[in-house]
VMD Tcl script that draws the C-alpha trace (Angstrom):
set ca {
  {20.30 29.84 -0.63}
  {22.92 29.40 -2.51}
  {21.49 26.12 -3.76}
  {19.06 28.10 -5.78}
  {21.01 31.16 -6.63}
  {20.36 30.45 -10.42}
  {16.78 30.13 -9.70}
  {16.41 33.21 -7.94}
  {18.35 35.44 -9.99}
  {14.92 35.25 -12.72}
  {12.43 37.86 -12.77}
  {9.50 36.39 -11.22}
  {11.28 34.23 -8.38}
  {13.87 36.12 -6.45}
  {14.26 35.25 -2.61}
  {10.70 35.92 -2.31}
  {9.57 33.38 -4.80}
  {12.08 30.84 -3.51}
  {10.55 31.54 0.21}
  {7.02 31.00 -1.35}
  {8.52 27.39 -2.84}
  {9.71 26.28 0.35}
  {6.31 27.07 2.20}
  {4.30 25.28 -0.36}
  {3.35 21.75 -0.39}
  {2.63 19.11 -3.42}
  {1.23 15.78 -3.41}
  {2.23 13.49 -6.25}
  {-0.57 10.51 -7.32}
  {1.07 7.88 -8.75}
  {4.97 7.76 -8.64}
  {5.86 6.14 -12.26}
  {6.68 7.64 -15.57}
  {4.55 11.10 -14.96}
  {5.06 11.17 -11.25}
  {9.11 10.51 -11.27}
  {10.07 13.62 -12.88}
  {7.89 15.72 -11.74}
  {8.90 15.12 -8.40}
  {12.73 15.38 -9.34}
  {12.36 18.91 -10.79}
  {10.27 19.96 -7.54}
  {12.78 18.82 -5.30}
  {15.44 20.54 -7.06}
  {13.23 24.01 -7.14}
  {12.80 23.69 -3.30}
  {9.24 22.89 -3.00}
  {9.12 22.92 0.70}
  {6.86 19.36 1.42}
  {6.27 16.94 -1.58}
  {4.06 13.96 -0.97}
  {4.58 10.48 -2.69}
  {0.81 8.64 -2.72}
  {1.62 4.95 -4.50}
  {0.69 1.74 -3.10}
  {2.45 0.23 -6.41}
  {6.00 -1.82 -6.33}
  {8.72 -1.35 -9.03}
  {9.12 -3.37 -11.77}
  {11.88 -4.24 -14.18}
  {9.56 -2.51 -16.79}
  {9.53 0.56 -15.19}
  {13.31 0.95 -15.10}
  {13.47 2.73 -18.85}
  {11.21 5.79 -18.03}
  {10.69 5.69 -14.02}
  {14.74 7.19 -13.54}
  {14.00 7.40 -9.54}
  {14.70 3.65 -9.43}
  {17.76 1.35 -9.86}
  {17.66 -2.44 -10.77}
  {18.35 -3.45 -7.19}
  {15.13 -2.03 -5.94}
  {12.65 -4.12 -8.20}
  {10.12 -5.54 -5.64}
  {10.22 -2.55 -3.24}
  {7.34 0.07 -2.62}
  {7.57 2.77 -5.38}
  {6.82 5.84 -2.83}
  {9.62 4.63 -0.20}
  {12.03 4.34 -2.93}
  {11.61 7.53 -4.62}
  {10.94 9.61 -1.30}
  {14.46 7.74 -0.08}
  {16.20 8.78 -3.60}
  {14.56 12.40 -3.67}
  {15.99 13.35 -0.09}
  {19.18 12.50 -1.32}
  {18.28 15.10 -3.90}
  {17.33 18.12 -1.13}
  {17.87 16.95 2.14}
  {16.55 20.76 2.84}
  {12.87 19.67 2.22}
  {10.16 17.43 3.56}
  {9.06 14.23 1.69}
  {5.74 12.32 3.14}
  {5.36 8.94 2.01}
  {2.06 6.86 1.85}
  {2.34 3.45 0.57}
  {-1.56 3.60 -0.39}
  {-4.06 3.77 -3.33}
  {-6.28 6.67 -3.72}
  {-9.54 5.95 -2.77}
  {-12.62 7.74 -2.21}
  {-12.28 7.29 1.64}
  {-8.70 8.87 2.13}
  {-8.87 11.08 -1.25}
  {-10.18 14.47 0.69}
  {-8.02 13.45 4.02}
  {-4.98 13.50 1.82}
  {-5.51 17.00 -0.34}
  {-6.49 19.08 2.60}
  {-2.88 18.76 3.84}
  {-1.46 20.09 0.27}
  {-1.63 23.29 -1.86}
  {-1.33 21.55 -5.37}
  {-2.29 17.88 -6.70}
  {-0.40 16.26 -9.78}
  {-1.78 13.44 -11.34}
  {0.85 10.78 -12.01}
  {-1.96 7.91 -12.82}
  {-2.73 5.92 -15.93}
  {-6.29 5.32 -15.46}
  {-9.59 7.55 -15.71}
  {-11.20 6.62 -12.83}
  {-8.47 7.67 -10.34}
  {-8.43 10.99 -12.49}
  {-12.27 11.55 -11.77}
  {-11.49 10.83 -8.08}
  {-8.93 13.19 -8.28}
  {-10.89 15.49 -9.84}
  {-14.18 15.82 -7.33}
  {-11.87 15.42 -4.22}
  {-9.86 18.19 -5.60}
  {-13.22 20.50 -6.51}
  {-14.33 19.47 -2.80}
  {-11.46 20.43 -1.30}
  {-10.52 23.60 -3.21}
  {-7.43 22.67 -4.76}
  {-5.84 22.58 -8.36}
  {-4.53 19.76 -10.12}
  {-2.18 18.93 -13.01}
  {-3.25 16.36 -15.68}
  {-1.52 14.56 -17.39}
  {-1.89 11.47 -19.87}
  {0.11 9.69 -22.21}
  {-0.82 7.47 -25.52}
  {2.16 6.05 -27.36}
  {4.18 8.65 -28.63}
  {1.42 11.57 -27.56}
  {0.53 13.53 -24.54}
  {-2.25 15.74 -23.06}
  {-1.95 18.09 -20.50}
  {-3.89 20.60 -18.41}
  {-4.80 22.37 -15.21}
  {-7.95 21.80 -13.39}
  {-10.01 23.86 -10.92}
  {-7.81 26.67 -10.82}
  {-9.24 30.05 -9.80}
  {-12.54 28.76 -10.66}
  {-11.61 27.40 -14.03}
  {-12.87 24.20 -15.76}
  {-12.29 20.81 -14.06}
  {-11.68 17.36 -15.72}
  {-15.41 16.75 -15.93}
  {-16.31 19.70 -18.14}
  {-13.75 18.28 -20.33}
  {-14.91 14.77 -20.19}
  {-18.38 14.51 -18.79}
  {-18.93 11.10 -19.94}
  {-16.67 8.28 -19.22}
  {-15.50 5.27 -21.35}
  {-15.05 1.97 -20.08}
  {-11.70 0.99 -21.76}
  {-8.66 2.67 -20.41}
  {-5.59 2.47 -22.44}
  {-2.64 1.91 -20.24}
  {1.28 1.52 -21.33}
  {1.51 -2.03 -20.91}
  {-1.14 -2.65 -23.75}
  {0.30 0.31 -25.97}
  {3.95 0.79 -25.18}
  {5.43 4.42 -24.38}
  {8.94 5.87 -25.22}
  {10.18 6.77 -21.82}
  {11.10 10.55 -22.83}
  {7.10 10.83 -23.96}
  {6.46 10.00 -20.03}
  {9.59 12.72 -19.08}
  {8.65 15.62 -20.89}
  {5.01 15.44 -19.84}
  {6.13 14.89 -16.17}
  {8.51 18.02 -16.39}
  {5.43 19.85 -17.84}
  {3.23 18.99 -15.01}
  {6.03 20.63 -12.46}
  {6.23 23.63 -14.59}
  {2.56 24.29 -14.30}
  {3.31 23.60 -10.44}
  {6.05 26.19 -10.38}
  {4.06 28.68 -12.33}
  {0.74 28.40 -9.98}
  {3.08 28.50 -6.76}
  {5.19 31.52 -7.66}
  {2.22 33.42 -9.49}
  {4.66 33.67 -12.74}
  {3.85 33.27 -16.53}
  {0.18 31.89 -18.11}
  {-1.04 28.66 -16.28}
  {-2.66 25.95 -18.49}
  {-6.30 26.23 -17.14}
  {-8.97 26.09 -19.56}
  {-7.09 24.35 -22.34}
  {-5.93 21.29 -23.61}
  {-2.11 20.82 -24.83}
  {-2.11 18.03 -27.10}
  {1.71 16.83 -27.77}
  {3.03 14.57 -30.76}
  {6.45 13.69 -29.25}
  {7.59 12.12 -32.77}
  {6.57 15.30 -34.94}
  {7.06 17.66 -32.64}
  {3.61 19.39 -33.04}
  {1.38 20.80 -30.50}
  {-2.22 21.97 -30.53}
  {-4.10 23.94 -27.67}
  {-7.94 23.30 -27.36}
  {-9.94 25.37 -25.64}
  {-12.06 23.79 -22.68}
  {-15.61 25.24 -22.30}
  {-16.70 25.45 -18.05}
  {-19.43 23.47 -17.31}
  {-20.90 24.79 -13.95}
  {-23.51 21.75 -13.90}
  {-20.56 19.47 -13.68}
  {-18.94 21.09 -11.01}
  {-21.99 21.67 -8.98}
  {-22.90 18.28 -9.23}
  {-19.75 17.17 -7.13}
  {-20.28 19.90 -4.48}
  {-23.98 18.74 -4.20}
  {-23.33 14.91 -4.06}
  {-19.52 14.50 -3.27}
  {-17.19 11.97 -4.73}
  {-18.58 10.54 -7.51}
  {-16.87 7.17 -8.03}
  {-16.67 5.52 -11.71}
  {-17.30 1.73 -11.08}
  {-17.38 0.02 -14.35}
  {-18.52 -3.65 -14.12}
  {-18.72 -6.35 -16.88}
  {-19.46 -9.75 -17.07}
  {-17.22 -12.99 -18.48}
  {-18.63 -14.14 -21.55}
  {-18.36 -17.73 -21.01}
  {-19.22 -18.40 -17.40}
  {-18.60 -21.89 -17.64}
  {-14.67 -21.38 -16.97}
  {-12.98 -20.54 -14.01}
  {-10.69 -17.09 -14.28}
  {-7.84 -15.96 -12.15}
  {-7.45 -12.24 -12.50}
  {-4.21 -11.07 -11.46}
  {-4.98 -7.06 -11.73}
  {-4.71 -4.92 -9.10}
  {-7.37 -3.80 -7.23}
  {-7.49 -0.18 -9.17}
  {-7.76 -1.66 -12.45}
  {-11.19 -1.51 -14.77}
  {-13.15 -3.01 -15.59}
  {-14.07 -4.67 -12.71}
  {-15.59 -8.26 -13.42}
  {-18.58 -9.29 -11.48}
  {-18.67 -12.92 -11.64}
  {-18.59 -15.89 -9.24}
  {-16.15 -17.74 -11.53}
  {-13.75 -15.08 -11.02}
  {-10.62 -15.56 -8.53}
  {-9.44 -12.27 -7.79}
  {-5.80 -12.25 -6.80}
  {-3.63 -9.21 -7.44}
  {-0.06 -10.09 -8.47}
  {1.35 -7.88 -5.78}
  {-0.35 -10.11 -3.46}
  {-0.22 -13.82 -5.28}
  {2.86 -14.91 -3.27}
  {0.60 -15.27 -0.16}
  {-2.72 -16.28 -1.76}
  {-1.45 -18.90 -4.23}
  {-2.96 -21.43 -2.24}
  {-6.72 -19.78 -3.52}
  {-5.92 -21.33 -6.96}
  {-7.40 -24.36 -7.78}
  {-5.24 -27.04 -9.44}
  {-8.35 -29.62 -10.64}
  {-9.53 -27.61 -13.38}
  {-8.79 -25.43 -16.11}
  {-7.98 -21.87 -15.04}
  {-7.57 -18.83 -17.30}
  {-5.40 -16.24 -16.08}
  {-5.60 -12.77 -17.36}
  {-4.76 -9.23 -16.89}
  {-5.16 -6.07 -18.87}
  {-3.24 -7.05 -21.60}
  {-2.36 -10.80 -21.41}
  {1.61 -9.59 -20.83}
  {1.78 -10.01 -17.02}
  {-0.47 -12.98 -16.98}
  {1.85 -14.93 -19.41}
  {4.48 -14.68 -16.98}
  {2.63 -15.76 -14.09}
  {1.59 -18.38 -15.96}
  {5.37 -19.56 -16.45}
  {6.23 -18.89 -12.80}
  {3.33 -20.88 -11.55}
  {3.98 -24.01 -13.57}
  {7.92 -23.66 -13.27}
  {8.01 -23.26 -9.18}
  {4.73 -24.53 -8.05}
  {3.91 -27.49 -10.67}
  {0.54 -25.81 -11.82}
  {-0.57 -27.56 -15.02}
  {-3.83 -26.50 -15.21}
  {-3.31 -22.85 -16.00}
  {-3.86 -20.85 -19.50}
  {-2.99 -17.34 -20.17}
  {-5.93 -15.70 -21.88}
  {-3.85 -13.66 -24.52}
  {-5.03 -10.17 -25.54}
  {-6.21 -9.67 -21.92}
  {-9.17 -8.99 -20.32}
  {-10.90 -7.26 -23.36}
  {-11.11 -10.94 -25.40}
  {-13.34 -12.54 -22.64}
  {-15.65 -10.37 -21.47}
  {-19.08 -9.43 -23.20}
  {-19.68 -6.09 -24.85}
}
mol new
graphics top color blue
foreach p $ca { graphics top sphere $p radius 0.5 }
foreach p [lrange $ca 0 end-1] q [lrange $ca 1 end] { graphics top cylinder $p $q radius 0.2 }
display resetview
């Protein structure tokens, strides 16, 4: 117990509390700006089993805020790299790695095996999926979201408290990602550590869990607001009755006479319903380049236009494509509505 000596001395922890942590398990969905700091502090605290679920790979743009990763690990699977690093931080705990995306089909199965779920994602579709699966499996989950220098935090489904659908009963189409807006690394770090804090409070049974409230944090000004979340029993009953309710937003391309290449990953929204769109995720581009036509103009797009611009440059330089054009401004500039 020497490793945890300073922690054990705290009122509300002690050796009994440390044993609670050792016998507990947490699943982190998304090992990114939020998931990395949360995982580090939970590993350090001695949470007995930590699951890491992420199908993404390390990119250079991750490195300023996702501090479990190093330059030499660009291109490697995030979940695997993070798992290896956490095991070095604490060899006494169990790390489970899942190089998969969370889906309607697998969410409940994964959640059944963990006590608490942490949301480290950056799109609202997955947050609804996490929420519904937690309702169905009876698990609490810790929510966080970031926009530029601002953050939100809450705990949902804790001891019969409100759910995410109580706060956001209606969805919006547009996701606002760090790629499009930018983010200070410390903002993600602060929110991720706050998520880990809520987990420790629940596991140890100490402090005031941030359930039924929404924390709004402005990092640059230091201002903080707490809003009350009213419980909507009908939203919870809807999930219990119908199961996971997928959030699918389909859009049409405004000009169906052109050919497009969508390099976004499979989880990114909105989805495009068009025969004129070739969908090849950036992570699969190397093995599917042959699917890109060379005899006609192809407009390449992503969420913001940044990734697609780099892909166009790459395909031109290394594969001789002369018919590709980047959609500056991303998907929102080429869809109806």
